[in-house]
TORKOL-4160 file (C-alpha; in steps of 0.2 Angstrom, whole numbers, padded with zeros to 4 digits, m for minus):
294
<pt num="1" X="0557" Y="0410" Z="0419"/>
<pt num="2" X="0540" Y="0411" Z="0416"/>
<pt num="3" X="0526" Y="0407" Z="0401"/>
<pt num="4" X="0519" Y="0420" Z="0390"/>
<pt num="5" X="0504" Y="0423" Z="0398"/>
<pt num="6" X="0504" Y="0418" Z="0418"/>
<pt num="7" X="0518" Y="0415" Z="0431"/>
<pt num="8" X="0512" Y="0399" Z="0442"/>
<pt num="9" X="0518" Y="0392" Z="0457"/>
<pt num="10" X="0528" Y="0377" Z="0447"/>
<pt num="11" X="0538" Y="0393" Z="0436"/>
<pt num="12" X="0542" Y="0399" Z="0453"/>
<pt num="13" X="0549" Y="0381" Z="0458"/>
<pt num="14" X="0560" Y="0382" Z="0443"/>
<pt num="15" X="0564" Y="0399" Z="0446"/>
<pt num="16" X="0570" Y="0397" Z="0460"/>
<pt num="17" X="0580" Y="0380" Z="0455"/>
<pt num="18" X="0587" Y="0387" Z="0440"/>
<pt num="19" X="0593" Y="0403" Z="0451"/>
<pt num="20" X="0601" Y="0394" Z="0467"/>
<pt num="21" X="0611" Y="0380" Z="0455"/>
<pt num="22" X="0616" Y="0396" Z="0445"/>
<pt num="23" X="0620" Y="0408" Z="0460"/>
<pt num="24" X="0630" Y="0400" Z="0474"/>
<pt num="25" X="0626" Y="0417" Z="0484"/>
<pt num="26" X="0607" Y="0413" Z="0484"/>
<pt num="27" X="0600" Y="0400" Z="0495"/>
<pt num="28" X="0581" Y="0393" Z="0495"/>
<pt num="29" X="0573" Y="0390" Z="0509"/>
<pt num="30" X="0555" Y="0382" Z="0514"/>
<pt num="31" X="0546" Y="0394" Z="0528"/>
<pt num="32" X="0530" Y="0382" Z="0528"/>
<pt num="33" X="0517" Y="0376" Z="0518"/>
<pt num="34" X="0499" Y="0380" Z="0512"/>
<pt num="35" X="0483" Y="0372" Z="0513"/>
<pt num="36" X="0487" Y="0361" Z="0500"/>
<pt num="37" X="0504" Y="0356" Z="0506"/>
<pt num="38" X="0512" Y="0368" Z="0492"/>
<pt num="39" X="0530" Y="0372" Z="0500"/>
<pt num="40" X="0531" Y="0392" Z="0504"/>
<pt num="41" X="0548" Y="0397" Z="0497"/>
<pt num="42" X="0559" Y="0410" Z="0503"/>
<pt num="43" X="0575" Y="0417" Z="0495"/>
<pt num="44" X="0588" Y="0423" Z="0504"/>
<pt num="45" X="0601" Y="0434" Z="0495"/>
<pt num="46" X="0614" Y="0445" Z="0502"/>
<pt num="47" X="0625" Y="0441" Z="0517"/>
<pt num="48" X="0622" Y="0459" Z="0526"/>
<pt num="49" X="0619" Y="0463" Z="0544"/>
<pt num="50" X="0601" Y="0473" Z="0540"/>
<pt num="51" X="0588" Y="0462" Z="0536"/>
<pt num="52" X="0576" Y="0468" Z="0522"/>
<pt num="53" X="0559" Y="0458" Z="0517"/>
<pt num="54" X="0550" Y="0457" Z="0501"/>
<pt num="55" X="0533" Y="0446" Z="0497"/>
<pt num="56" X="0523" Y="0444" Z="0483"/>
<pt num="57" X="0505" Y="0436" Z="0480"/>
<pt num="58" X="0497" Y="0437" Z="0496"/>
<pt num="59" X="0481" Y="0440" Z="0483"/>
<pt num="60" X="0480" Y="0426" Z="0472"/>
<pt num="61" X="0475" Y="0437" Z="0457"/>
<pt num="62" X="0490" Y="0448" Z="0458"/>
<pt num="63" X="0502" Y="0433" Z="0455"/>
<pt num="64" X="0510" Y="0445" Z="0443"/>
<pt num="65" X="0520" Y="0452" Z="0457"/>
<pt num="66" X="0530" Y="0434" Z="0461"/>
<pt num="67" X="0537" Y="0435" Z="0443"/>
<pt num="68" X="0541" Y="0453" Z="0446"/>
<pt num="69" X="0550" Y="0450" Z="0463"/>
<pt num="70" X="0559" Y="0435" Z="0455"/>
<pt num="71" X="0566" Y="0445" Z="0442"/>
<pt num="72" X="0572" Y="0458" Z="0454"/>
<pt num="73" X="0581" Y="0443" Z="0465"/>
<pt num="74" X="0587" Y="0436" Z="0447"/>
<pt num="75" X="0595" Y="0454" Z="0443"/>
<pt num="76" X="0602" Y="0456" Z="0458"/>
<pt num="77" X="0610" Y="0439" Z="0461"/>
<pt num="78" X="0618" Y="0443" Z="0443"/>
<pt num="79" X="0625" Y="0459" Z="0445"/>
<pt num="80" X="0632" Y="0452" Z="0462"/>
<pt num="81" X="0641" Y="0438" Z="0454"/>
<pt num="82" X="0647" Y="0447" Z="0440"/>
<pt num="83" X="0652" Y="0464" Z="0450"/>
<pt num="84" X="0641" Y="0475" Z="0437"/>
<pt num="85" X="0628" Y="0488" Z="0445"/>
<pt num="86" X="0611" Y="0492" Z="0444"/>
<pt num="87" X="0605" Y="0509" Z="0442"/>
<pt num="88" X="0622" Y="0516" Z="0447"/>
<pt num="89" X="0622" Y="0504" Z="0464"/>
<pt num="90" X="0639" Y="0493" Z="0465"/>
<pt num="91" X="0627" Y="0477" Z="0470"/>
<pt num="92" X="0643" Y="0468" Z="0480"/>
<pt num="93" X="0645" Y="0485" Z="0491"/>
<pt num="94" X="0624" Y="0485" Z="0495"/>
<pt num="95" X="0625" Y="0466" Z="0497"/>
<pt num="96" X="0639" Y="0467" Z="0511"/>
<pt num="97" X="0626" Y="0478" Z="0520"/>
<pt num="98" X="0612" Y="0470" Z="0518"/>
<pt num="99" X="0601" Y="0456" Z="0516"/>
<pt num="100" X="0587" Y="0452" Z="0506"/>
<pt num="101" X="0573" Y="0440" Z="0511"/>
<pt num="102" X="0561" Y="0435" Z="0498"/>
<pt num="103" X="0546" Y="0425" Z="0497"/>
<pt num="104" X="0539" Y="0427" Z="0481"/>
<pt num="105" X="0521" Y="0419" Z="0480"/>
<pt num="106" X="0514" Y="0418" Z="0498"/>
<pt num="107" X="0498" Y="0410" Z="0491"/>
<pt num="108" X="0501" Y="0397" Z="0477"/>
<pt num="109" X="0485" Y="0386" Z="0481"/>
<pt num="110" X="0475" Y="0403" Z="0478"/>
<pt num="111" X="0487" Y="0408" Z="0462"/>
<pt num="112" X="0483" Y="0392" Z="0453"/>
<pt num="113" X="0467" Y="0393" Z="0458"/>
<pt num="114" X="0464" Y="0410" Z="0449"/>
<pt num="115" X="0475" Y="0405" Z="0435"/>
<pt num="116" X="0467" Y="0385" Z="0428"/>
<pt num="117" X="0452" Y="0387" Z="0438"/>
<pt num="118" X="0444" Y="0372" Z="0447"/>
<pt num="119" X="0439" Y="0354" Z="0441"/>
<pt num="120" X="0428" Y="0340" Z="0449"/>
<pt num="121" X="0443" Y="0331" Z="0455"/>
<pt num="122" X="0448" Y="0347" Z="0466"/>
<pt num="123" X="0444" Y="0341" Z="0485"/>
<pt num="124" X="0439" Y="0359" Z="0485"/>
<pt num="125" X="0429" Y="0360" Z="0470"/>
<pt num="126" X="0411" Y="0360" Z="0477"/>
<pt num="127" X="0414" Y="0372" Z="0491"/>
<pt num="128" X="0424" Y="0385" Z="0477"/>
<pt num="129" X="0411" Y="0386" Z="0466"/>
<pt num="130" X="0399" Y="0390" Z="0480"/>
<pt num="131" X="0412" Y="0402" Z="0488"/>
<pt num="132" X="0411" Y="0410" Z="0472"/>
<pt num="133" X="0393" Y="0414" Z="0470"/>
<pt num="134" X="0391" Y="0396" Z="0459"/>
<pt num="135" X="0403" Y="0403" Z="0444"/>
<pt num="136" X="0417" Y="0394" Z="0438"/>
<pt num="137" X="0428" Y="0409" Z="0433"/>
<pt num="138" X="0441" Y="0414" Z="0446"/>
<pt num="139" X="0451" Y="0425" Z="0437"/>
<pt num="140" X="0445" Y="0439" Z="0450"/>
<pt num="141" X="0450" Y="0424" Z="0466"/>
<pt num="142" X="0460" Y="0434" Z="0479"/>
<pt num="143" X="0458" Y="0423" Z="0495"/>
<pt num="144" X="0467" Y="0407" Z="0498"/>
<pt num="145" X="0461" Y="0389" Z="0494"/>
<pt num="146" X="0450" Y="0392" Z="0510"/>
<pt num="147" X="0440" Y="0408" Z="0506"/>
<pt num="148" X="0453" Y="0417" Z="0517"/>
<pt num="149" X="0459" Y="0435" Z="0512"/>
<pt num="150" X="0477" Y="0431" Z="0517"/>
<pt num="151" X="0479" Y="0450" Z="0520"/>
<pt num="152" X="0466" Y="0452" Z="0532"/>
<pt num="153" X="0473" Y="0438" Z="0542"/>
<pt num="154" X="0485" Y="0447" Z="0555"/>
<pt num="155" X="0483" Y="0452" Z="0571"/>
<pt num="156" X="0482" Y="0470" Z="0571"/>
<pt num="157" X="0463" Y="0477" Z="0573"/>
<pt num="158" X="0459" Y="0461" Z="0565"/>
<pt num="159" X="0442" Y="0464" Z="0575"/>
<pt num="160" X="0438" Y="0479" Z="0566"/>
<pt num="161" X="0442" Y="0473" Z="0548"/>
<pt num="162" X="0430" Y="0458" Z="0552"/>
<pt num="163" X="0416" Y="0472" Z="0555"/>
<pt num="164" X="0421" Y="0483" Z="0541"/>
<pt num="165" X="0423" Y="0469" Z="0530"/>
<pt num="166" X="0405" Y="0461" Z="0536"/>
<pt num="167" X="0408" Y="0444" Z="0527"/>
<pt num="168" X="0402" Y="0428" Z="0538"/>
<pt num="169" X="0412" Y="0415" Z="0529"/>
<pt num="170" X="0422" Y="0410" Z="0514"/>
<pt num="171" X="0422" Y="0418" Z="0499"/>
<pt num="172" X="0433" Y="0426" Z="0484"/>
<pt num="173" X="0440" Y="0440" Z="0492"/>
<pt num="174" X="0438" Y="0452" Z="0510"/>
<pt num="175" X="0435" Y="0438" Z="0521"/>
<pt num="176" X="0447" Y="0439" Z="0536"/>
<pt num="177" X="0445" Y="0420" Z="0542"/>
<pt num="178" X="0436" Y="0412" Z="0558"/>
<pt num="179" X="0453" Y="0421" Z="0569"/>
<pt num="180" X="0469" Y="0429" Z="0567"/>
<pt num="181" X="0482" Y="0418" Z="0560"/>
<pt num="182" X="0470" Y="0402" Z="0555"/>
<pt num="183" X="0478" Y="0399" Z="0538"/>
<pt num="184" X="0495" Y="0391" Z="0537"/>
<pt num="185" X="0502" Y="0403" Z="0525"/>
<pt num="186" X="0498" Y="0417" Z="0537"/>
<pt num="187" X="0504" Y="0407" Z="0552"/>
<pt num="188" X="0521" Y="0405" Z="0540"/>
<pt num="189" X="0524" Y="0422" Z="0535"/>
<pt num="190" X="0520" Y="0428" Z="0555"/>
<pt num="191" X="0532" Y="0415" Z="0561"/>
<pt num="192" X="0546" Y="0418" Z="0547"/>
<pt num="193" X="0545" Y="0436" Z="0552"/>
<pt num="194" X="0548" Y="0434" Z="0571"/>
<pt num="195" X="0562" Y="0422" Z="0566"/>
<pt num="196" X="0571" Y="0435" Z="0556"/>
<pt num="197" X="0564" Y="0451" Z="0565"/>
<pt num="198" X="0566" Y="0461" Z="0547"/>
<pt num="199" X="0572" Y="0480" Z="0548"/>
<pt num="200" X="0560" Y="0483" Z="0536"/>
<pt num="201" X="0547" Y="0475" Z="0526"/>
<pt num="202" X="0540" Y="0476" Z="0509"/>
<pt num="203" X="0521" Y="0468" Z="0503"/>
<pt num="204" X="0522" Y="0468" Z="0483"/>
<pt num="205" X="0502" Y="0469" Z="0478"/>
<pt num="206" X="0493" Y="0474" Z="0462"/>
<pt num="207" X="0486" Y="0489" Z="0457"/>
<pt num="208" X="0488" Y="0507" Z="0457"/>
<pt num="209" X="0505" Y="0514" Z="0457"/>
<pt num="210" X="0503" Y="0518" Z="0476"/>
<pt num="211" X="0515" Y="0516" Z="0490"/>
<pt num="212" X="0505" Y="0514" Z="0508"/>
<pt num="213" X="0517" Y="0518" Z="0523"/>
<pt num="214" X="0510" Y="0520" Z="0538"/>
<pt num="215" X="0498" Y="0511" Z="0552"/>
<pt num="216" X="0487" Y="0518" Z="0565"/>
<pt num="217" X="0502" Y="0530" Z="0571"/>
<pt num="218" X="0512" Y="0516" Z="0576"/>
<pt num="219" X="0526" Y="0518" Z="0559"/>
<pt num="220" X="0542" Y="0526" Z="0565"/>
<pt num="221" X="0545" Y="0545" Z="0562"/>
<pt num="222" X="0554" Y="0542" Z="0544"/>
<pt num="223" X="0542" Y="0532" Z="0537"/>
<pt num="224" X="0534" Y="0545" Z="0528"/>
<pt num="225" X="0551" Y="0552" Z="0521"/>
<pt num="226" X="0556" Y="0535" Z="0517"/>
<pt num="227" X="0539" Y="0532" Z="0507"/>
<pt num="228" X="0543" Y="0546" Z="0496"/>
<pt num="229" X="0561" Y="0541" Z="0493"/>
<pt num="230" X="0554" Y="0527" Z="0488"/>
<pt num="231" X="0541" Y="0537" Z="0475"/>
<pt num="232" X="0554" Y="0549" Z="0470"/>
<pt num="233" X="0564" Y="0533" Z="0460"/>
<pt num="234" X="0547" Y="0525" Z="0454"/>
<pt num="235" X="0535" Y="0538" Z="0451"/>
<pt num="236" X="0522" Y="0529" Z="0462"/>
<pt num="237" X="0513" Y="0541" Z="0474"/>
<pt num="238" X="0515" Y="0540" Z="0494"/>
<pt num="239" X="0499" Y="0538" Z="0501"/>
<pt num="240" X="0495" Y="0540" Z="0521"/>
<pt num="241" X="0480" Y="0524" Z="0521"/>
<pt num="242" X="0463" Y="0524" Z="0533"/>
<pt num="243" X="0451" Y="0513" Z="0536"/>
<pt num="244" X="0461" Y="0495" Z="0535"/>
<pt num="245" X="0465" Y="0484" Z="0545"/>
<pt num="246" X="0472" Y="0468" Z="0550"/>
<pt num="247" X="0486" Y="0465" Z="0533"/>
<pt num="248" X="0505" Y="0459" Z="0536"/>
<pt num="249" X="0512" Y="0476" Z="0535"/>
<pt num="250" X="0500" Y="0484" Z="0546"/>
<pt num="251" X="0504" Y="0468" Z="0560"/>
<pt num="252" X="0524" Y="0473" Z="0556"/>
<pt num="253" X="0522" Y="0492" Z="0560"/>
<pt num="254" X="0512" Y="0489" Z="0577"/>
<pt num="255" X="0523" Y="0474" Z="0581"/>
<pt num="256" X="0540" Y="0479" Z="0578"/>
<pt num="257" X="0537" Y="0500" Z="0576"/>
<pt num="258" X="0549" Y="0499" Z="0561"/>
<pt num="259" X="0546" Y="0504" Z="0542"/>
<pt num="260" X="0532" Y="0491" Z="0532"/>
<pt num="261" X="0528" Y="0497" Z="0515"/>
<pt num="262" X="0512" Y="0490" Z="0505"/>
<pt num="263" X="0518" Y="0494" Z="0485"/>
<pt num="264" X="0503" Y="0493" Z="0474"/>
<pt num="265" X="0514" Y="0490" Z="0457"/>
<pt num="266" X="0506" Y="0494" Z="0440"/>
<pt num="267" X="0488" Y="0500" Z="0434"/>
<pt num="268" X="0474" Y="0493" Z="0428"/>
<pt num="269" X="0462" Y="0480" Z="0430"/>
<pt num="270" X="0468" Y="0460" Z="0441"/>
<pt num="271" X="0475" Y="0449" Z="0436"/>
<pt num="272" X="0487" Y="0460" Z="0425"/>
<pt num="273" X="0492" Y="0453" Z="0410"/>
<pt num="274" X="0509" Y="0447" Z="0408"/>
<pt num="275" X="0512" Y="0460" Z="0391"/>
<pt num="276" X="0511" Y="0472" Z="0406"/>
<pt num="277" X="0527" Y="0465" Z="0413"/>
<pt num="278" X="0541" Y="0476" Z="0405"/>
<pt num="279" X="0534" Y="0492" Z="0410"/>
<pt num="280" X="0529" Y="0487" Z="0427"/>
<pt num="281" X="0548" Y="0480" Z="0431"/>
<pt num="282" X="0554" Y="0498" Z="0423"/>
<pt num="283" X="0545" Y="0508" Z="0434"/>
<pt num="284" X="0547" Y="0493" Z="0452"/>
<pt num="285" X="0565" Y="0490" Z="0450"/>
<pt num="286" X="0573" Y="0507" Z="0454"/>
<pt num="287" X="0560" Y="0506" Z="0471"/>
<pt num="288" X="0566" Y="0488" Z="0477"/>
<pt num="289" X="0584" Y="0494" Z="0474"/>
<pt num="290" X="0579" Y="0509" Z="0485"/>
<pt num="291" X="0570" Y="0499" Z="0498"/>
<pt num="292" X="0587" Y="0489" Z="0502"/>
<pt num="293" X="0597" Y="0506" Z="0505"/>
<pt num="294" X="0583" Y="0512" Z="0517"/>
């Protein structure tokens, strides 16, 4: 499903094709496009009335989250079709109660840049080099192709986040953009969320082995207890976060007053190498499965 060293947009597209061909139970949808016109893909897994959303690669150099989420969707689909269990959970029963909507790669342009860098033929080449401080090394790039941090793009105290970041313009990370939802990837995620009205959301990031579950006291009363459940099965630490605004999880909690989680998977320096994939997935799979039971 992915190459040894990286997991990129073409791997994602091919993975979605293979999975939807193999499992009629699984459906793929286009929910929008990136700045450079790449279709943003969502996978629907399950038939239940409760809708749970998970996403990966909001941040470009956290692309391993896309591979992790795709593996989970593959495992869930295979278990559903074979009647097997995952971690003791009867998947057919679970997927009759819940529908998982996964967007494995929110930021495909940024992922491509972080993995491959840029070249003179790239339409944004000069701007990207300038925004990257003159460097042609992009492995640390978190933003989208326009230098906007997509997880600082949502209308949840966005102005406060701008003041905190203190950045005047595009760059590798932390620039919230000229206004909320200025970027097509963020618009697509907001519209997708408004259309489905998820019961809970989980955004996969790296790294730190932590679970963020709150937002300015807008979260529902049960949110902390649910985070502890996720922590119990994974070994990850639930953390009550302060001093952060405008993230996707923040906006969801404020808008819907429903459970939202940011999960910082793995440990090390981003981008986490694919050699860490198996050990991270062992921790993450029970957490994602538990999230479907919430």
